[in-house]
Biopython code that builds the backbone (N, CA, C, O; Angstrom):
import numpy as np
from Bio.PDB.StructureBuilder import StructureBuilder

atoms = [
    (1, "MET", "N", (-13.007, -31.452, 22.777)),
    (1, "MET", "CA", (-12.483, -30.313, 23.226)),
    (1, "MET", "C", (-13.655, -29.514, 24.259)),
    (1, "MET", "O", (-14.865, -29.362, 24.094)),
    (2, "THR", "N", (-12.991, -29.198, 25.083)),
    (2, "THR", "CA", (-14.056, -26.887, 26.008)),
    (2, "THR", "C", (-12.482, -26.397, 26.036)),
    (2, "THR", "O", (-11.340, -26.730, 26.352)),
    (3, "PHE", "N", (-13.399, -25.215, 25.387)),
    (3, "PHE", "CA", (-12.398, -23.929, 26.157)),
    (3, "PHE", "C", (-12.470, -22.692, 28.091)),
    (3, "PHE", "O", (-13.340, -21.846, 28.300)),
    (4, "THR", "N", (-11.822, -22.887, 28.651)),
    (4, "THR", "CA", (-12.676, -21.792, 28.954)),
    (4, "THR", "C", (-12.985, -20.306, 29.161)),
    (4, "THR", "O", (-12.994, -19.522, 28.212)),
    (5, "LEU", "N", (-13.181, -20.019, 30.137)),
    (5, "LEU", "CA", (-13.878, -18.357, 29.430)),
    (5, "LEU", "C", (-12.514, -17.961, 29.201)),
    (5, "LEU", "O", (-12.090, -18.010, 28.047)),
    (6, "ASP", "N", (-11.631, -17.504, 30.305)),
    (6, "ASP", "CA", (-10.814, -16.147, 29.234)),
    (6, "ASP", "C", (-9.996, -16.771, 27.725)),
    (6, "ASP", "O", (-9.013, -16.184, 27.273)),
    (7, "GLU", "N", (-10.569, -18.020, 27.070)),
    (7, "GLU", "CA", (-9.749, -17.933, 25.608)),
    (7, "GLU", "C", (-11.588, -17.911, 24.508)),
    (7, "GLU", "O", (-11.794, -17.683, 23.316)),
    (8, "LEU", "N", (-12.446, -18.228, 25.544)),
    (8, "LEU", "CA", (-14.146, -17.554, 25.071)),
    (8, "LEU", "C", (-13.920, -15.794, 24.482)),
    (8, "LEU", "O", (-13.878, -14.970, 23.569)),
    (9, "LEU", "N", (-13.844, -16.092, 25.717)),
    (9, "LEU", "CA", (-13.427, -14.202, 25.583)),
    (9, "LEU", "C", (-12.189, -13.528, 24.745)),
    (9, "LEU", "O", (-12.587, -12.565, 24.090)),
    (10, "ALA", "N", (-11.503, -13.658, 24.676)),
    (10, "ALA", "CA", (-10.056, -13.503, 23.442)),
    (10, "ALA", "C", (-10.925, -13.961, 22.012)),
    (10, "ALA", "O", (-11.043, -13.154, 21.090)),
    (11, "ALA", "N", (-11.453, -15.201, 21.947)),
    (11, "ALA", "CA", (-11.771, -15.112, 20.630)),
    (11, "ALA", "C", (-12.342, -13.891, 20.408)),
    (11, "ALA", "O", (-12.202, -13.311, 19.331)),
    (12, "THR", "N", (-13.373, -13.159, 21.901)),
    (12, "THR", "CA", (-14.634, -12.573, 21.031)),
    (12, "THR", "C", (-14.238, -10.871, 20.890)),
    (12, "THR", "O", (-14.815, -10.007, 20.229)),
    (13, "VAL", "N", (-12.963, -10.755, 21.826)),
    (13, "VAL", "CA", (-12.162, -9.714, 21.774)),
    (13, "VAL", "C", (-11.737, -8.912, 19.983)),
    (13, "VAL", "O", (-11.763, -7.873, 19.322)),
    (14, "VAL", "N", (-11.419, -10.200, 19.979)),
    (14, "VAL", "CA", (-10.626, -10.422, 18.773)),
    (14, "VAL", "C", (-11.396, -10.125, 17.500)),
    (14, "VAL", "O", (-10.856, -9.438, 16.633)),
    (15, "PHE", "N", (-12.408, -10.517, 17.361)),
    (15, "PHE", "CA", (-13.855, -11.018, 16.835)),
    (15, "PHE", "C", (-14.344, -9.931, 16.527)),
    (15, "PHE", "O", (-14.162, -9.665, 15.339)),
    (16, "THR", "N", (-15.047, -8.967, 17.253)),
    (16, "THR", "CA", (-14.980, -7.500, 17.938)),
    (16, "THR", "C", (-14.097, -6.798, 16.743)),
    (16, "THR", "O", (-14.464, -6.317, 15.671)),
    (17, "ALA", "N", (-13.036, -6.898, 17.223)),
    (17, "ALA", "CA", (-11.890, -6.131, 16.909)),
    (17, "ALA", "C", (-11.200, -5.546, 15.421)),
    (17, "ALA", "O", (-10.573, -4.538, 15.096)),
    (18, "LEU", "N", (-11.920, -7.351, 14.406)),
    (18, "LEU", "CA", (-12.386, -7.632, 13.302)),
    (18, "LEU", "C", (-12.797, -6.749, 12.735)),
    (18, "LEU", "O", (-12.188, -5.931, 12.047)),
    (19, "ARG", "N", (-14.531, -6.871, 13.106)),
    (19, "ARG", "CA", (-15.531, -6.741, 12.465)),
    (19, "ARG", "C", (-15.595, -4.614, 13.133)),
    (19, "ARG", "O", (-16.029, -4.012, 12.151)),
    (20, "VAL", "N", (-15.419, -3.913, 13.912)),
    (20, "VAL", "CA", (-14.995, -2.863, 13.428)),
    (20, "VAL", "C", (-14.020, -2.293, 13.057)),
    (20, "VAL", "O", (-14.058, -1.084, 13.288)),
    (21, "PHE", "N", (-13.262, -2.598, 12.639)),
    (21, "PHE", "CA", (-12.177, -1.546, 12.427)),
    (21, "PHE", "C", (-12.207, -1.913, 10.401)),
    (21, "PHE", "O", (-12.268, -1.075, 9.501)),
    (22, "ALA", "N", (-12.145, -3.262, 10.297)),
    (22, "ALA", "CA", (-11.846, -3.941, 8.903)),
    (22, "ALA", "C", (-12.382, -2.789, 8.007)),
    (22, "ALA", "O", (-11.819, -2.326, 7.015)),
    (23, "PRO", "N", (-13.509, -2.434, 8.509)),
    (23, "PRO", "CA", (-14.237, -1.481, 7.101)),
    (23, "PRO", "C", (-13.671, -0.349, 6.833)),
    (23, "PRO", "O", (-13.887, 0.264, 5.788)),
    (24, "ASP", "N", (-12.905, 0.035, 7.728)),
    (24, "ASP", "CA", (-11.825, 1.210, 7.496)),
    (24, "ASP", "C", (-10.658, 1.244, 7.143)),
    (24, "ASP", "O", (-10.051, 2.227, 6.718)),
    (25, "ALA", "N", (-10.046, -0.423, 7.381)),
    (25, "ALA", "CA", (-8.426, -0.259, 6.883)),
    (25, "ALA", "C", (-8.795, -0.784, 5.468)),
    (25, "ALA", "O", (-7.831, -0.699, 4.707)),
    (26, "LEU", "N", (-10.135, -1.405, 4.781)),
    (26, "LEU", "CA", (-9.389, -1.555, 3.841)),
    (26, "LEU", "C", (-10.253, -0.251, 3.039)),
    (26, "LEU", "O", (-10.811, -0.411, 1.953)),
    (27, "HIS", "N", (-10.243, 0.710, 3.601)),
    (27, "HIS", "CA", (-11.057, 2.385, 3.157)),
    (27, "HIS", "C", (-10.295, 2.935, 2.960)),
    (27, "HIS", "O", (-10.113, 3.386, 1.829)),
    (28, "LEU", "N", (-9.329, 3.206, 4.159)),
    (28, "LEU", "CA", (-7.702, 3.606, 4.510)),
    (28, "LEU", "C", (-7.536, 2.749, 3.152)),
    (28, "LEU", "O", (-7.161, 3.472, 2.229)),
    (29, "THR", "N", (-7.701, 1.518, 2.818)),
    (29, "THR", "CA", (-6.037, 0.511, 1.760)),
    (29, "THR", "C", (-6.704, 1.543, -0.326)),
    (29, "THR", "O", (-6.142, 2.121, -1.257)),
    (30, "ARG", "N", (-8.033, 1.165, 0.041)),
    (30, "ARG", "CA", (-8.736, 1.793, -1.274)),
    (30, "ARG", "C", (-7.868, 2.879, -1.893)),
    (30, "ARG", "O", (-7.303, 2.880, -2.986)),
    (31, "ARG", "N", (-7.911, 4.391, -0.328)),
    (31, "ARG", "CA", (-8.107, 5.229, -0.727)),
    (31, "ARG", "C", (-6.602, 5.694, -1.454)),
    (31, "ARG", "O", (-6.322, 6.347, -2.459)),
    (32, "LEU", "N", (-5.777, 4.981, -0.364)),
    (32, "LEU", "CA", (-3.852, 5.433, -0.979)),
    (32, "LEU", "C", (-3.791, 4.398, -2.012)),
    (32, "LEU", "O", (-2.747, 3.803, -1.745)),
    (33, "LEU", "N", (-4.330, 3.826, -3.070)),
    (33, "LEU", "CA", (-4.348, 3.137, -4.144)),
    (33, "LEU", "C", (-5.134, 4.294, -5.088)),
    (33, "LEU", "O", (-5.022, 4.346, -6.313)),
    (34, "ARG", "N", (-5.816, 5.059, -4.409)),
    (34, "ARG", "CA", (-6.667, 5.746, -5.699)),
    (34, "ARG", "C", (-5.166, 7.467, -5.463)),
    (34, "ARG", "O", (-5.192, 8.646, -5.816)),
    (35, "ALA", "N", (-4.604, 6.992, -5.050)),
    (35, "ALA", "CA", (-4.075, 8.434, -4.257)),
    (35, "ALA", "C", (-2.512, 8.346, -5.807)),
    (35, "ALA", "O", (-1.861, 9.166, -6.454)),
    (36, "GLY", "N", (-2.621, 6.782, -5.698)),
    (36, "GLY", "CA", (-1.697, 6.507, -5.788)),
    (36, "GLY", "C", (-1.384, 6.167, -7.624)),
    (36, "GLY", "O", (-0.535, 6.072, -8.510)),
    (37, "VAL", "N", (-2.747, 6.096, -7.292)),
    (37, "VAL", "CA", (-2.894, 5.508, -9.210)),
    (37, "VAL", "C", (-2.730, 7.144, -9.652)),
    (37, "VAL", "O", (-1.991, 7.383, -10.606)),
    (38, "ARG", "N", (-3.245, 7.989, -9.135)),
    (38, "ARG", "CA", (-3.828, 9.842, -9.685)),
    (38, "ARG", "C", (-1.657, 10.335, -10.037)),
    (38, "ARG", "O", (-1.280, 10.909, -11.059)),
    (39, "VAL", "N", (-0.924, 9.992, -9.154)),
    (39, "VAL", "CA", (0.221, 9.516, -9.236)),
    (39, "VAL", "C", (0.707, 9.488, -9.825)),
    (39, "VAL", "O", (1.163, 10.547, -10.259)),
    (40, "GLY", "N", (0.928, 8.738, -10.174)),
    (40, "GLY", "CA", (1.053, 7.412, -11.565)),
    (40, "GLY", "C", (1.025, 8.506, -13.060)),
    (40, "GLY", "O", (1.807, 9.027, -13.856)),
    (41, "ALA", "N", (-0.420, 8.410, -12.775)),
    (41, "ALA", "CA", (-1.262, 8.885, -14.285)),
    (41, "ALA", "C", (-0.933, 10.108, -14.275)),
    (41, "ALA", "O", (-1.236, 10.494, -15.404)),
    (42, "ALA", "N", (-0.233, 11.504, -13.360)),
    (42, "ALA", "CA", (-0.385, 12.817, -13.270)),
    (42, "ALA", "C", (1.238, 12.493, -13.725)),
    (42, "ALA", "O", (1.699, 13.519, -14.225)),
    (43, "GLU", "N", (2.192, 11.441, -13.706)),
    (43, "GLU", "CA", (4.106, 11.638, -14.302)),
    (43, "GLU", "C", (3.927, 11.325, -15.371)),
    (43, "GLU", "O", (4.760, 11.849, -16.111)),
    (44, "LEU", "N", (2.890, 10.399, -16.130)),
    (44, "LEU", "CA", (2.537, 10.304, -16.997)),
    (44, "LEU", "C", (2.536, 11.412, -18.209)),
    (44, "LEU", "O", (3.239, 11.831, -19.129)),
    (45, "LEU", "N", (1.414, 11.576, -17.652)),
    (45, "LEU", "CA", (0.810, 12.826, -18.083)),
    (45, "LEU", "C", (1.475, 13.882, -18.195)),
    (45, "LEU", "O", (0.977, 14.830, -18.802)),
    (46, "LYS", "N", (2.518, 13.955, -17.740)),
    (46, "LYS", "CA", (3.281, 15.399, -17.534)),
    (46, "LYS", "C", (4.375, 15.297, -18.489)),
    (46, "LYS", "O", (4.913, 16.403, -18.525)),
    (47, "GLY", "N", (5.139, 14.231, -19.528)),
    (47, "GLY", "CA", (5.956, 13.944, -20.232)),
    (47, "GLY", "C", (6.776, 13.659, -19.560)),
    (47, "GLY", "O", (6.852, 13.163, -18.436)),
    (48, "GLY", "N", (8.094, 14.315, -20.997)),
    (48, "GLY", "CA", (8.724, 14.758, -20.586)),
    (48, "GLY", "C", (10.150, 13.215, -19.970)),
    (48, "GLY", "O", (10.139, 11.993, -20.118)),
    (49, "ARG", "N", (11.038, 14.078, -19.375)),
    (49, "ARG", "CA", (11.905, 13.784, -19.071)),
    (49, "ARG", "C", (11.529, 12.130, -17.690)),
    (49, "ARG", "O", (11.008, 12.691, -16.726)),
    (50, "PRO", "N", (11.591, 11.047, -17.465)),
    (50, "PRO", "CA", (11.255, 10.666, -16.094)),
    (50, "PRO", "C", (12.119, 11.074, -15.461)),
    (50, "PRO", "O", (13.216, 11.494, -15.831)),
    (51, "SER", "N", (11.475, 10.938, -13.949)),
    (51, "SER", "CA", (12.494, 11.180, -12.704)),
    (51, "SER", "C", (13.629, 11.557, -12.895)),
    (51, "SER", "O", (14.216, 10.999, -13.822)),
    (52, "ASP", "N", (14.458, 12.743, -12.032)),
    (52, "ASP", "CA", (15.677, 11.913, -11.298)),
    (52, "ASP", "C", (15.762, 10.996, -10.686)),
    (52, "ASP", "O", (16.263, 9.944, -11.085)),
    (53, "ALA", "N", (15.417, 11.142, -9.876)),
    (53, "ALA", "CA", (14.954, 9.883, -9.069)),
    (53, "ALA", "C", (15.559, 7.622, -9.337)),
    (53, "ALA", "O", (16.198, 6.677, -8.875)),
    (54, "ALA", "N", (14.592, 8.146, -10.506)),
    (54, "ALA", "CA", (14.516, 6.984, -10.698)),
    (54, "ALA", "C", (16.093, 6.518, -12.374)),
    (54, "ALA", "O", (16.733, 7.248, -13.131)),
    (55, "PRO", "N", (16.010, 4.653, -12.130)),
    (55, "PRO", "CA", (17.329, 4.821, -12.651)),
    (55, "PRO", "C", (16.679, 4.857, -14.039)),
    (55, "PRO", "O", (15.623, 4.683, -14.645)),
    (56, "SER", "N", (18.566, 5.348, -14.218)),
    (56, "SER", "CA", (18.539, 5.676, -16.171)),
    (56, "SER", "C", (18.413, 4.187, -17.256)),
    (56, "SER", "O", (19.085, 3.156, -17.276)),
    (57, "LEU", "N", (17.703, 4.462, -17.760)),
    (57, "LEU", "CA", (18.503, 3.217, -18.551)),
    (57, "LEU", "C", (19.483, 3.522, -20.394)),
    (57, "LEU", "O", (19.964, 2.644, -21.111)),
    (58, "THR", "N", (19.473, 4.529, -20.560)),
    (58, "THR", "CA", (20.254, 4.856, -21.609)),
    (58, "THR", "C", (21.056, 5.275, -21.097)),
    (58, "THR", "O", (20.915, 6.093, -20.189)),
    (59, "ALA", "N", (22.604, 4.677, -21.684)),
    (59, "ALA", "CA", (23.822, 4.720, -21.841)),
    (59, "ALA", "C", (24.806, 5.769, -21.592)),
    (59, "ALA", "O", (25.082, 6.717, -22.328)),
    (60, "SER", "N", (25.514, 5.339, -19.952)),
    (60, "SER", "CA", (25.834, 6.555, -20.147)),
    (60, "SER", "C", (27.110, 7.058, -20.642)),
    (60, "SER", "O", (27.900, 6.249, -21.129)),
    (61, "SER", "N", (27.478, 8.588, -20.561)),
    (61, "SER", "CA", (28.994, 9.106, -21.803)),
    (61, "SER", "C", (30.230, 9.106, -21.339)),
    (61, "SER", "O", (31.046, 9.988, -21.611)),
    (62, "ASP", "N", (30.536, 7.785, -20.357)),
    (62, "ASP", "CA", (31.678, 7.878, -19.717)),
    (62, "ASP", "C", (31.938, 5.447, -20.046)),
    (62, "ASP", "O", (32.613, 4.695, -19.344)),
    (63, "GLU", "N", (31.309, 5.170, -20.976)),
    (63, "GLU", "CA", (31.466, 4.058, -21.589)),
    (63, "GLU", "C", (32.349, 3.454, -21.647)),
    (63, "GLU", "O", (32.436, 2.232, -21.523)),
    (64, "GLY", "N", (33.122, 4.183, -21.838)),
    (64, "GLY", "CA", (35.140, 3.705, -22.263)),
    (64, "GLY", "C", (35.225, 3.584, -20.935)),
    (64, "GLY", "O", (34.407, 2.725, -21.264)),
    (65, "VAL", "N", (35.419, 3.539, -19.333)),
    (65, "VAL", "CA", (36.013, 3.266, -18.745)),
    (65, "VAL", "C", (36.008, 1.931, -17.949)),
    (65, "VAL", "O", (36.915, 1.683, -17.153)),
]
sb = StructureBuilder()
sb.init_structure("model")
sb.init_model(0)
sb.init_chain("A")
sb.init_seg("    ")
for serial, (resi, resn, name, xyz) in enumerate(atoms, 1):
    if name == "N":
        sb.init_residue(resn, " ", resi, " ")
    sb.init_atom(name, np.array(xyz, "f"), 0.0, 1.0, " ", f" {name:<3s}", serial, name[0])
structure = sb.get_structure()
């Protein structure tokens, strides 16, 4: 099995791009996950009623309909 020069150069470009950008992508992913955890923890600590965007699990007032 032989590879052409174009195929080898393309593989080198892909490998280099992964090597350069993967650490930044992982850092960004971790940062976004930490921010989500902070927001979730703040919502839990706030207590009270859940946000209006969340569906209500309680019985509605128009059950007889």
